[in-house]
C-alpha positions in Angstrom: 0.0 0.0 0.0 2.8 2.4 0.9 4.7 1.6 -2.3 1.6 2.1 -4.4 0.7 5.5 -2.9 4.3 6.6 -3.2 4.3 5.7 -6.9 1.1 7.6 -7.4 2.5 10.7 -5.7 5.6 11.0 -7.8 4.3 13.9 -9.9 3.7 15.8 -6.7 6.9 14.9 -5.0 9.7 14.4 -7.5 8.2 13.9 -10.9 10.5 11.0 -11.5 10.7 7.2 -11.0 10.8 5.3 -7.7 14.1 3.8 -8.7 15.7 7.3 -9.3 14.2 8.5 -6.0 15.7 5.5 -4.2 19.1 6.3 -5.8 18.9 9.9 -4.7 18.1 8.9 -1.1 21.0 6.5 -1.1 23.4 9.1 -2.4 22.0 11.6 0.1 22.6 9.2 3.1 26.2 9.0 1.9 26.5 12.8 1.3 27.3 12.1 -2.3 24.4 14.1 -3.7 26.0 17.5 -4.0 25.1 19.4 -7.1 27.0 22.7 -7.5 24.9 23.9 -10.4 21.6 23.3 -8.7 22.9 24.9 -5.4 24.0 28.0 -7.4 20.6 28.2 -9.1 18.7 28.1 -5.9 21.1 30.3 -4.0 20.5 33.0 -6.6 17.0 33.3 -5.2 18.5 35.4 -2.4 19.2 38.1 -5.0 15.5 38.2 -6.1 13.2 41.0 -5.2 11.1 40.4 -2.1 7.8 38.6 -2.5 9.0 36.5 -5.4 8.4 32.8 -5.4 12.2 32.1 -5.1 12.7 34.4 -2.1 9.6 32.8 -0.4 11.1 29.4 -1.0 14.3 30.4 0.8 12.2 31.7 3.7 10.3 28.5 3.7 13.5 26.4 3.9 15.0 28.7 6.6 11.9 28.6 8.8 11.6 24.8 8.5 15.3 24.1 8.9 15.4 22.4 5.5 18.6 22.1 3.4 19.1 23.8 0.1 18.7 21.7 -3.1 22.2 20.9 -4.3 23.8 20.8 -0.8 25.3 17.5 0.2 22.8 15.5 2.3 19.8 17.6 1.3 18.2 15.0 -0.9 14.7 15.7 0.4 15.0 19.3 -0.8 15.6 18.0 -4.3 13.0 15.2 -4.3 10.3 17.4 -2.7 11.1 20.6 -4.7 7.8 20.7 -6.5 5.9 19.9 -3.3 7.7 22.8 -1.6 6.7 25.1 -4.4 3.1 24.1 -3.9 3.4 25.0 -0.2 4.6 28.5 -1.2 2.0 29.0 -3.9 -0.9 28.0 -1.7 0.5 29.6 1.5 0.0 26.4 3.5 2.5 26.0 6.3 4.3 22.8 7.5 1.9 22.0 10.3 -0.1 18.8 10.0 -3.1 20.8 9.0 -0.9 22.5 6.3 0.3 19.2 5.0 -3.2 17.9 4.6 -4.3 21.2 3.0 -1.6 20.8 0.4 -2.8 17.2 -0.2 -6.3 18.4 -0.5 -5.2 21.1 -3.0 -3.3 18.4 -5.0 -6.4 16.2 -5.0 -8.7 18.9 -6.2 -6.6 20.6 -8.9 -6.9 19.3 -12.5 -9.2 16.7 -13.9 -7.6 13.5 -12.9 -7.6 11.4 -9.7 -4.7 12.8 -7.7 -5.6 11.5 -4.2 -2.5 9.3 -3.8 -0.7 11.9 -1.7 -3.7 12.0 0.6 -3.5 8.3 1.1 0.2 8.6 1.8 -0.4 11.3 4.4 -3.1 9.3 6.1 -0.8 6.4 6.4 2.0 8.5 7.9 0.0 11.0 10.0 -3.3 9.4 10.8 -2.6 5.7 11.4 1.1 6.3 12.3 2.5 3.9 9.6 6.1 4.9 8.9 6.1 5.3 5.1 8.7 8.0 4.9 11.5 7.0 7.3 12.9 10.6 7.4 9.7 12.0 8.9 8.1 11.1 12.3 4.9 9.1 12.1 2.0 10.7 14.0 -1.6 9.5 14.8 -5.0 11.2 14.5 -3.7 14.3 12.7 -6.2 14.4 9.8 -7.8 17.9 9.6 -11.0 17.5 7.4 -11.8 21.2 7.6 -8.4 22.2 6.2 -8.4 19.4 3.7 -11.8 20.1 2.1 -11.4 23.9 2.2 -8.1 23.3 0.2 -9.9 21.0 -2.2 -12.5 23.6 -2.9 -9.9 26.2 -3.4 -8.1 24.0 -5.9 -11.2 23.6 -7.9 -11.1 27.3 -8.8 -7.5 27.0 -9.9 -7.0 27.5 -13.7 -3.8 25.6 -14.0 -3.1 22.0 -12.9 0.1 22.6 -11.0 0.1 19.0 -9.9 0.4 17.7 -13.4 3.8 16.1 -14.2 4.2 18.4 -17.2 3.9 21.6 -15.1 7.4 22.9 -14.4 7.8 24.6 -10.9 11.0 26.3 -12.2 8.9 28.4 -14.6 7.6 30.5 -11.7 10.5 30.9 -9.3 11.7 34.2 -10.7 8.2 35.8 -10.6 6.3 37.8 -7.9 4.3 35.4 -5.8 1.1 37.5 -6.0 1.3 37.6 -9.8 1.8 33.9 -10.0 -1.2 33.2 -7.8 -3.3 35.4 -10.0 -2.1 33.8 -13.2 -2.7 30.3 -11.9 -6.0 31.1 -10.3 -4.9 30.4 -6.7 -6.9 32.7 -4.5 -5.2 34.6 -1.7 -8.1 33.6 0.6 -7.4 30.4 2.3 -3.6 30.9 2.7 -2.4 30.0 6.2 0.5 32.6 6.1 -1.2 36.0 6.2 1.4 38.4 7.4 5.2 38.9 7.1 5.7 37.7 10.6 4.1 34.3 10.1 6.6 31.4 9.9 6.3 28.5 7.5 7.0 26.0 10.2 3.9 27.0 12.3 3.7 27.1 16.1 5.4 23.8 16.6 8.7 25.0 15.1 10.9 23.2 12.6 9.9 19.6 12.0 13.3 18.2 13.2 12.8 19.9 16.6 9.3 18.6 17.2 9.5 16.1 20.1 5.9 15.9 21.2 4.9 13.1 18.9 2.0 12.0 21.1 -0.4 12.7 18.6 -2.2 15.8 20.0 -4.0 17.4 17.2 -2.5 20.7 16.2 -4.8 23.8 16.4 -5.4 25.3 13.0 -4.2 28.9 12.5 
C-alpha cells in the first residue's frame, strides 16, 4: 500500500521514478548528492526581489530548517522541490493541517484522480504507519476542515500545478502574488497571512518537534 501510494505521488513529490528517488536517497545518506549547479541556481533566489516565489522558497526552507537543493545531504529538498513550491504558492505551512491542506489542493486541482498523496499522508499522519523513514509518524492528525477547504480552493485554480508536465522552475523568478493570479490560486485560504508568520507553524521546525504524542494541532 505504501509503495503504491508513493508511486502515485511522484508527480507531486519528485516527478521521477521510484528507482531514481531511491538512488537519490541512497546518495543523500552517503552525502554524495552535492550538485553545484543546482545549489548556485537556488542560491540565486537570495538576490531576487522580495515577495518573489524564489525568495519565499528560501524563507520556507529557513523557517523549517530544510537544506538547500544541491547541498550534500539535502536529498529531500531535491525530491520534494515541486511539493515545496506548492506550499509556497498556496501559502500552507508545515503543520499537519498545512500538509493535509496541500494534499487536498493536490487532489482537487486538475481533472484526474490525484488522491494518492492524501492516502500517503493518512498512512503517515493518521494511522502512524512509517512510510517516509525521514519523517516522524503521528496519529490522528487528519484535519478535514483544512483538507476540504483546500480541495474547494483548488477547484477554482485555472492551471493544474500537480500535473507532471507543469514545471515549478517556470515561476521561481516571478512575484508570488502575480503567479497566484495567473494560476487562479486565491489569496483567501492561505495560512500565512502576514510577514511575521513562519512556514513551520507554532510547533517549530519539523526536526525539533519532540511531542509526537499525537495531540491534534490547532489550526491557525
